[in-house]
C-alpha positions as CSV (number, residue, x, y, z in Angstrom):
1,X,118.3,127.6,88.3
2,X,114.6,127.5,87.2
3,X,113.6,124.5,85.1
4,X,111.0,123.8,82.4
5,X,109.8,120.3,82.8
6,X,108.3,117.6,80.5
7,X,104.6,116.7,80.6
8,X,103.6,113.2,79.8
9,X,100.2,112.7,78.2
10,X,99.5,109.0,79.1
11,X,95.9,107.9,78.5
12,X,95.2,107.4,82.2
13,X,95.8,111.0,83.1
14,X,93.2,113.6,84.0
15,X,91.8,115.5,81.2
16,X,92.5,119.2,80.3
17,X,92.5,121.8,83.0
18,X,91.1,119.3,85.6
19,X,94.6,117.8,85.7
20,X,96.9,119.3,88.3
21,X,99.8,118.4,86.0
22,X,98.3,120.6,83.3
23,X,97.7,123.4,85.8
24,X,101.3,123.3,87.0
25,X,102.7,123.0,83.5
26,X,100.7,125.9,82.2
27,X,101.5,128.1,85.3
28,X,105.2,127.7,84.8
29,X,105.3,127.9,81.0
30,X,103.0,130.5,79.3
31,X,103.6,128.8,76.0
32,X,102.1,125.5,77.3
33,X,98.6,125.1,75.8
34,X,96.1,122.9,77.5
35,X,93.6,120.9,75.4
36,X,90.5,120.0,77.4
37,X,90.1,116.7,75.6
38,X,93.7,115.6,76.2
39,X,95.1,113.7,79.2
40,X,97.9,115.2,81.2
41,X,99.3,112.4,83.4
42,X,102.8,113.2,84.7
43,X,105.1,116.2,85.2
44,X,108.7,114.9,85.1
45,X,111.5,116.8,87.0
46,X,115.0,115.5,86.4
47,X,117.3,114.1,83.8
48,X,115.4,111.1,82.5
49,X,116.1,110.9,78.7
50,X,112.4,110.3,78.0
51,X,111.5,113.7,79.5
52,X,114.5,115.8,80.4
53,X,114.2,119.1,82.3
54,X,115.9,122.1,80.8
55,X,117.2,125.4,82.1
56,X,114.3,127.9,81.6
57,X,116.6,130.8,80.8
58,X,118.9,129.1,78.4
59,X,117.2,125.9,77.2
60,X,120.2,123.8,78.1
61,X,119.3,120.3,79.3
62,X,119.8,119.8,83.1
63,X,121.8,116.6,82.3
64,X,124.2,118.5,80.1
65,X,124.7,121.2,82.7
66,X,125.4,118.6,85.3
67,X,128.2,117.1,83.2
68,X,129.8,120.5,83.1
69,X,129.2,121.2,86.8
70,X,129.4,117.8,88.5
71,X,130.4,119.3,91.9
72,X,126.8,120.6,92.1
73,X,125.6,117.0,92.7
74,X,127.5,116.7,96.0
75,X,130.4,114.4,96.9
76,X,128.3,111.5,98.2
77,X,126.1,111.4,95.1
78,X,129.1,111.3,92.8
79,X,130.7,108.5,94.9
80,X,127.6,106.3,95.0
81,X,125.7,107.1,91.7
82,X,128.2,108.9,89.4
83,X,127.6,112.2,87.7
84,X,123.8,112.3,87.4
85,X,120.8,112.7,89.6
86,X,119.8,109.3,91.1
87,X,116.1,110.1,91.2
88,X,113.2,111.2,89.1
89,X,110.7,113.6,90.7
90,X,107.1,113.7,89.4
91,X,103.6,115.0,89.8
92,X,100.8,112.5,88.9
93,X,97.2,113.3,88.0
94,X,95.4,109.9,87.8
95,X,91.9,109.6,86.2
96,X,92.0,105.9,85.4
97,X,93.8,103.1,87.2
98,X,97.4,102.3,86.5
99,X,98.5,98.7,86.1
100,X,98.7,96.2,88.9
101,X,102.5,96.0,89.1
102,X,105.6,95.5,91.2
103,X,109.2,96.6,90.7
104,X,112.3,94.3,91.0
105,X,115.0,94.6,93.6
106,X,118.5,95.8,92.4
107,X,119.9,92.3,92.0
108,X,116.7,91.0,90.3
109,X,116.7,94.0,88.0
110,X,120.2,93.1,86.9
111,X,119.2,89.6,86.2
112,X,116.0,90.6,84.3
113,X,118.0,93.1,82.2
114,X,120.5,90.4,81.3
115,X,117.9,87.9,80.4
116,X,115.2,90.1,78.8
117,X,116.7,93.5,77.8
118,X,113.8,94.0,75.4
119,X,111.4,94.1,78.4
120,X,113.6,95.3,81.2
121,X,115.8,98.0,79.7
122,X,118.0,98.9,82.6
123,X,119.6,97.1,85.6
124,X,118.3,99.3,88.3
125,X,115.6,99.0,91.0
126,X,112.6,101.3,91.1
127,X,111.4,102.0,94.7
128,X,108.8,104.7,94.9
129,X,107.4,107.2,97.3
130,X,104.0,108.8,96.7
131,X,102.8,111.8,98.7
132,X,99.1,112.7,98.2
133,X,98.2,116.2,97.1
134,X,94.5,115.5,96.9
135,X,92.7,112.4,98.2
136,X,94.7,109.7,96.4
137,X,93.4,106.1,96.1
138,X,95.7,103.1,95.6
139,X,96.0,99.4,96.1
140,X,99.1,98.2,97.9
141,X,100.4,95.0,99.5
142,X,98.3,92.1,100.6
143,X,95.3,92.6,102.9
144,X,95.2,91.0,106.4
145,X,94.6,87.2,105.9
146,X,91.2,87.3,107.6
147,X,89.9,89.8,105.0
148,X,91.1,87.7,102.1
149,X,89.6,84.6,103.7
150,X,86.3,86.5,104.0
151,X,86.3,87.0,100.2
152,X,87.3,83.4,99.5
153,X,85.1,81.7,102.0
154,X,81.9,79.9,100.9
155,X,78.6,80.1,102.8
156,X,79.1,76.4,103.7
157,X,82.3,77.4,105.6
158,X,80.3,80.2,107.4
159,X,77.6,77.7,108.2
160,X,80.1,75.4,109.9
161,X,81.7,78.3,111.8
162,X,78.3,79.3,113.2
163,X,77.7,75.7,114.3
164,X,81.0,75.8,116.1
165,X,80.1,79.1,117.7
166,X,77.0,77.4,119.1
167,X,79.0,74.6,120.6
168,X,77.9,72.0,118.0
169,X,81.5,70.8,117.3
170,X,80.5,67.2,117.1
171,X,77.9,67.7,114.3
172,X,78.8,66.2,111.0
173,X,77.1,68.3,108.4
174,X,77.9,66.9,104.9
175,X,78.2,69.4,102.1
176,X,75.3,67.8,100.2
177,X,73.0,68.4,103.1
178,X,74.0,72.1,103.2
179,X,73.5,72.5,99.4
180,X,70.1,70.8,99.6
181,X,68.7,73.1,102.3
182,X,70.6,76.3,101.3
183,X,69.4,76.0,97.7
184,X,65.8,75.1,98.5
185,X,65.4,77.5,101.5
186,X,63.2,80.5,100.5
187,X,65.8,83.2,101.3
188,X,67.2,85.5,98.7
189,X,70.8,85.3,99.8
190,X,70.8,81.9,101.5
191,X,72.2,83.4,104.8
192,X,74.3,80.8,106.7
193,X,72.6,81.9,109.9
194,X,69.1,81.0,108.6
195,X,70.3,77.6,107.4
196,X,71.9,77.0,110.8
197,X,68.5,77.6,112.4
198,X,66.7,75.5,109.9
199,X,69.2,72.7,110.4
200,X,68.9,72.8,114.1
201,X,65.1,72.8,114.0
202,X,65.0,69.6,112.0
203,X,67.7,68.1,114.1
204,X,65.6,68.8,117.3
205,X,62.5,67.4,115.6
206,X,64.4,64.2,114.7
207,X,65.9,63.8,118.2
208,X,62.4,64.4,119.8
209,X,60.7,61.9,117.5
210,X,63.3,59.2,118.0
211,X,63.0,59.7,121.8
212,X,59.3,59.1,121.6
213,X,58.9,56.4,119.0
214,X,60.5,53.4,117.6
215,X,61.0,53.2,113.8
216,X,57.8,51.1,113.4
217,X,55.9,53.5,115.5
218,X,57.2,56.5,113.6
219,X,56.1,54.9,110.3
220,X,52.5,54.3,111.7
221,X,52.5,57.9,113.2
222,X,53.4,59.4,109.8
223,X,50.7,57.4,108.0
224,X,48.2,58.5,110.6
225,X,49.2,62.2,110.2
226,X,48.8,61.9,106.4
227,X,45.2,60.8,107.0
228,X,44.4,63.6,109.5
229,X,44.9,67.1,108.2
230,X,44.1,68.6,111.6
231,X,47.0,66.8,113.1
232,X,49.3,68.1,110.4
233,X,48.1,71.6,111.2
234,X,48.9,71.1,114.9
235,X,52.3,69.8,114.0
236,X,53.0,72.9,111.9
237,X,51.9,75.1,114.8
238,X,54.4,73.2,117.0
239,X,57.1,73.6,114.3
240,X,56.5,77.4,114.1
241,X,56.7,77.8,117.8
242,X,59.8,75.7,118.0
243,X,61.3,77.7,115.1
244,X,60.8,80.9,117.2
245,X,62.2,79.3,120.3
246,X,65.3,78.0,118.5
247,X,65.9,81.4,116.8
248,X,65.9,83.1,120.1
249,X,68.1,80.5,121.7
250,X,70.6,80.6,118.8
251,X,70.8,84.4,118.8
252,X,71.2,84.7,122.6
253,X,73.9,82.1,122.5
254,X,75.8,83.8,119.7
255,X,75.5,87.2,121.3
256,X,76.7,85.9,124.7
257,X,79.6,83.8,123.4
258,X,82.5,84.8,121.1
259,X,80.9,88.1,119.9
260,X,84.0,89.2,118.0
261,X,84.2,85.9,116.0
262,X,80.4,85.9,115.5
263,X,80.5,89.5,114.0
264,X,83.3,88.5,111.7
265,X,81.5,85.3,110.5
266,X,78.1,87.0,110.0
267,X,79.7,90.1,108.3
268,X,81.7,87.9,105.9
269,X,80.3,87.6,102.4
270,X,82.3,85.3,100.1
271,X,82.8,86.3,96.5
272,X,81.9,83.1,94.7
273,X,83.2,84.3,91.4
274,X,86.6,84.8,92.8
275,X,86.6,81.4,94.3
276,X,85.5,79.9,91.0
277,X,88.6,81.4,89.3
278,X,91.0,80.5,92.1
279,X,89.6,76.9,92.4
280,X,87.8,75.3,95.3
281,X,90.8,73.3,96.5
282,X,93.2,76.2,96.3
283,X,90.8,78.6,98.1
284,X,90.0,76.0,100.8
285,X,93.7,75.5,101.4
286,X,94.2,79.2,102.2
287,X,91.0,79.5,104.2
288,X,91.9,76.6,106.5
289,X,95.7,77.0,106.6
290,X,97.7,77.8,109.8
291,X,100.0,80.7,110.0
292,X,103.1,78.7,109.1
293,X,101.6,77.8,105.7
294,X,99.8,81.1,105.1
295,X,102.3,82.7,102.7
296,X,102.6,79.6,100.4
297,X,98.8,79.2,100.4
298,X,98.3,82.9,99.6
299,X,100.8,82.7,96.8
300,X,99.0,79.7,95.3
301,X,95.7,81.6,95.4
302,X,97.0,84.9,94.0
303,X,99.0,83.1,91.2
304,X,95.9,81.0,90.3
305,X,94.0,84.2,89.9
306,X,96.4,86.2,87.7
307,X,97.3,83.1,85.6
308,X,93.7,82.1,85.0
309,X,92.4,81.8,81.5
310,X,91.1,85.1,80.2
311,X,87.7,83.7,79.1
312,X,87.1,82.3,82.6
313,X,88.1,85.6,84.2
314,X,85.8,87.6,81.8
315,X,82.8,85.4,82.3
316,X,83.1,85.4,86.1
317,X,83.7,89.1,86.2
318,X,80.6,89.8,84.1
319,X,78.6,87.5,86.4
320,X,79.9,89.3,89.5
321,X,79.2,92.8,88.2
322,X,75.6,91.8,87.3
323,X,75.2,90.2,90.8
324,X,76.5,93.1,92.9
325,X,74.2,95.5,91.0
326,X,71.2,93.9,92.8
327,X,72.7,93.9,96.3
328,X,71.7,96.1,99.1
329,X,73.9,99.0,100.1
330,X,75.7,97.2,103.0
331,X,76.5,94.1,100.9
332,X,77.7,96.3,98.0
333,X,80.1,98.1,100.3
334,X,81.4,94.8,101.6
335,X,82.2,93.4,98.2
336,X,83.7,96.8,97.1
337,X,81.0,97.1,94.4
338,X,81.7,100.8,93.5
339,X,85.4,100.2,92.9
340,X,84.6,96.9,91.1
341,X,82.2,98.6,88.7
342,X,84.7,101.5,88.1
343,X,87.6,99.2,87.3
344,X,85.4,97.0,85.1
345,X,84.2,100.1,83.1
346,X,87.9,101.0,82.5
347,X,89.2,97.5,81.9
348,X,86.3,95.1,81.0
349,X,87.1,91.5,81.6
350,X,90.6,92.3,83.1
351,X,91.8,90.0,85.9
352,X,93.0,93.2,87.7
353,X,89.4,93.8,88.7
354,X,89.6,90.8,91.1
355,X,93.0,91.9,92.5
356,X,91.4,94.3,94.9
357,X,90.1,91.3,96.9
358,X,93.7,90.5,97.7
359,X,95.3,93.9,98.1
360,X,94.6,96.7,100.5
361,X,92.6,99.6,99.0
362,X,93.7,102.8,100.7
363,X,92.8,106.5,100.2
364,X,95.6,108.8,101.3
365,X,94.7,112.2,102.5
366,X,96.8,115.2,101.4
367,X,100.2,115.0,103.0
368,X,100.0,111.2,103.7
369,X,102.5,109.0,101.9
370,X,103.1,105.4,100.7
371,X,106.6,103.9,100.2
372,X,106.6,101.1,97.7
373,X,109.7,98.9,98.2
374,X,110.8,96.3,95.6
375,X,108.5,93.3,95.2
376,X,105.4,94.9,96.7
377,X,102.2,94.7,94.5
378,X,100.4,98.0,94.0
379,X,98.3,100.0,91.6
380,X,97.4,103.7,91.7
381,X,93.7,104.2,91.1
382,X,92.8,108.0,91.3
383,X,93.9,111.4,92.5
384,X,97.0,113.6,92.5
385,X,100.3,113.0,94.1
386,X,104.0,113.9,94.2
387,X,106.1,110.9,93.4
388,X,109.8,110.3,93.7
389,X,111.6,107.2,92.5
390,X,114.9,105.7,91.6
391,X,115.8,106.2,87.9
392,X,114.5,103.1,86.2
393,X,111.8,101.9,83.8
394,X,111.5,98.4,85.2
395,X,107.9,97.5,85.8
396,X,106.5,93.9,86.1
397,X,102.7,94.0,85.3
398,X,99.9,91.6,85.9
399,X,96.6,93.4,85.4
400,X,94.6,96.6,84.6
401,X,96.7,97.1,81.4
402,X,96.8,96.3,77.7
403,X,100.6,96.0,78.0
404,X,102.5,92.8,78.4
405,X,101.8,90.9,81.6
406,X,104.8,89.0,82.9
407,X,102.7,86.8,85.2
408,X,105.4,84.2,86.0
409,X,108.0,86.8,87.0
410,X,105.5,88.7,89.1
411,X,104.3,85.5,90.9
412,X,107.8,84.6,91.9
413,X,109.0,88.0,93.0
414,X,106.2,89.2,95.2
415,X,106.5,89.3,99.0
416,X,103.4,87.5,100.2
417,X,103.1,89.3,103.5
418,X,99.7,90.4,104.9
419,X,99.3,93.6,106.8
420,X,96.5,96.1,107.4
421,X,96.2,99.2,105.2
422,X,96.9,101.6,108.0
423,X,100.4,100.0,108.4
424,X,101.3,101.1,104.9
425,X,101.3,104.8,105.7
426,X,104.9,106.1,105.5
427,X,105.4,108.6,108.3
428,X,107.7,111.6,107.9
429,X,110.0,113.1,110.5
430,X,109.8,116.7,111.6
431,X,112.8,118.7,110.6
432,X,111.8,122.2,111.6
433,X,108.6,124.2,112.1
434,X,107.8,124.2,108.4
435,X,109.4,121.0,107.2
436,X,108.7,117.3,107.3
437,X,111.0,114.8,105.6
438,X,110.1,111.4,104.2
439,X,113.3,109.3,104.5
440,X,112.8,105.9,102.8
441,X,115.2,103.1,103.4
442,X,117.0,103.6,100.1
443,X,119.9,105.9,99.2
444,X,118.4,107.1,95.9
445,X,116.0,109.7,97.2
446,X,114.2,111.5,100.0
447,X,111.4,114.1,99.9
448,X,110.8,117.1,102.1
449,X,107.4,118.7,102.4
450,X,107.8,122.4,103.2
451,X,104.7,124.4,104.2
452,X,105.1,128.1,105.1
453,X,101.7,128.8,106.6
454,X,100.3,131.9,108.3
455,X,101.3,133.6,110.5
456,X,104.8,132.8,109.3
457,X,106.0,134.9,106.4
458,X,109.6,133.8,105.9
459,X,111.5,130.5,106.1
460,X,115.1,129.5,105.4
461,X,115.4,126.2,103.6
462,X,117.8,123.8,105.1
463,X,120.9,123.3,102.9
464,X,121.2,119.8,101.5
465,X,124.4,117.9,101.1
466,X,123.2,116.8,97.7
467,X,121.6,118.4,94.7
468,X,117.9,118.9,95.0
469,X,114.8,119.9,93.0
470,X,112.2,122.2,94.6
471,X,108.6,122.3,93.3
472,X,106.0,124.9,94.3
473,X,102.5,123.3,94.5
474,X,100.4,126.1,96.0
475,X,100.9,129.7,97.0
476,X,103.1,132.5,95.8
477,X,106.3,134.1,97.2
478,X,109.8,135.3,96.5
479,X,113.3,134.0,97.3
480,X,116.6,135.4,98.4
481,X,117.5,135.3,94.7
482,X,115.6,138.3,93.2
483,X,115.4,136.5,89.8
484,X,113.5,133.5,91.3
485,X,109.8,134.1,92.1
486,X,107.6,131.4,93.4
487,X,104.2,130.4,92.1
488,X,102.4,127.1,91.5
489,X,104.4,125.1,89.0
490,X,107.8,126.8,89.7
491,X,110.5,124.2,89.6
492,X,114.0,125.1,90.9
493,X,117.3,123.1,90.8
494,X,119.4,123.7,93.8
495,X,123.1,122.6,93.9
496,X,124.5,120.7,96.9
497,X,125.0,123.1,99.8
498,X,122.8,125.8,98.3
499,X,121.1,128.2,100.8
500,X,117.8,129.8,100.0
501,X,115.2,131.7,102.0
502,X,111.6,132.1,100.9
503,X,109.0,134.7,101.7
504,X,105.3,134.1,101.4
505,X,103.4,136.8,99.5
506,X,99.9,135.3,99.4
507,X,97.4,134.9,102.2
508,X,97.4,131.1,101.5
509,X,100.3,128.9,102.6
510,X,103.3,128.5,100.4
511,X,103.3,124.7,99.8
512,X,106.5,123.1,98.4
513,X,108.1,119.7,97.9
514,X,111.9,119.1,97.6
515,X,113.5,115.9,96.3
516,X,117.2,115.1,97.1
517,X,119.4,112.0,97.4
518,X,119.3,110.1,100.7
519,X,123.1,109.7,101.2
């Protein structure tokens, strides 16, 4: 059964024919008209009441057809989920960022629906799988702790780290001393390394003077220098030579000892505006905590950010955007300036612009996937993807949105687990020469990527034990059913156990995605 599917025109979608959703919608339905000024965000394939698919030949809703033909769902689907598809299959074309959000677990969704049915309209969970069709950028899960610390650390912390790298663990360097010299030192960015060298120079001068003179002698010597300009000039020459010597000694020591730690310390550039919102004490607790207390300290920082007063967030965000505009290329890259500026242009003053300093920012390449389990923070930023999810509308938002932000619920539900971005890639299993299958740890759905590429001309799809929906993304071809021709945008409903072979007719690969229940 070939389907006609609903197109959702949310404001964040790509505009006009630049949207893959619009391209697929128009290719499968000649009556679909594309307006170049309108956004085309999502193509929905399934039985969701807000965008139900219909039989292209008869106009009958897929849901109604399933009620008359429940056996087409498959025995296990009917046992576990009843007489309806348990998933919603989509294509997304993202121009502007979607909200920073998470989805509740099944038990939490039931509780939220009972307590706030006006906000959480169903009792189901909403795990999601996104497979990139073009380079697809997203934020997901918390960064490694060291990366977050780098954004939250102050230069004073870096200064102390550098002293420790040099072996000066016994030095007591009060914060007022650092502020005095870091704020008077004639360096544009007040580099911690420069302040270290400056501090050590004067420490050496002080030690040398106290070794040579008593206090009274020092007083007389200073008065004598003040009366003899030539002596002052000689002292300055000595200081300049000593400065060069200390600089060389410091750099050689740093390069020879703990190079990995040194590189991390020097490369780090704290985001003072973020620290100002989170609060010095809260930031310091996370920066200095041990692994046992890391999750609670991270939760305190993240919740302090997203619950901060909007006027404080807006003022600090404006200050940060103005500051990064003047940074050099390397420093701009470190503080994620291009993404910051893009998000700020889309959502001025929104706290979500700061969330990227806590969450991994990842760009999926075509064919790569993310699985988003319950309670995992995420936000789609740009690009095109195929997405499959459990049937639910439950979204808990906290930023990059004009919609309601349920900050308290989000803070309590999130999993505060840090991991690198590369660990977020969800890897498929190879099913046959043309098929890879993404099998997430939920029963609601799985997705197969079927690519019939030259020199292959034909391929037999593996029969599924559940009903499935097949989408053609690229290429053209025919099927074993003479009434079903394949082209971009073709969407086919296959009953459980259905067999179908496909033949590629174009020089390009025939690229398809198939969603089915994972039971």
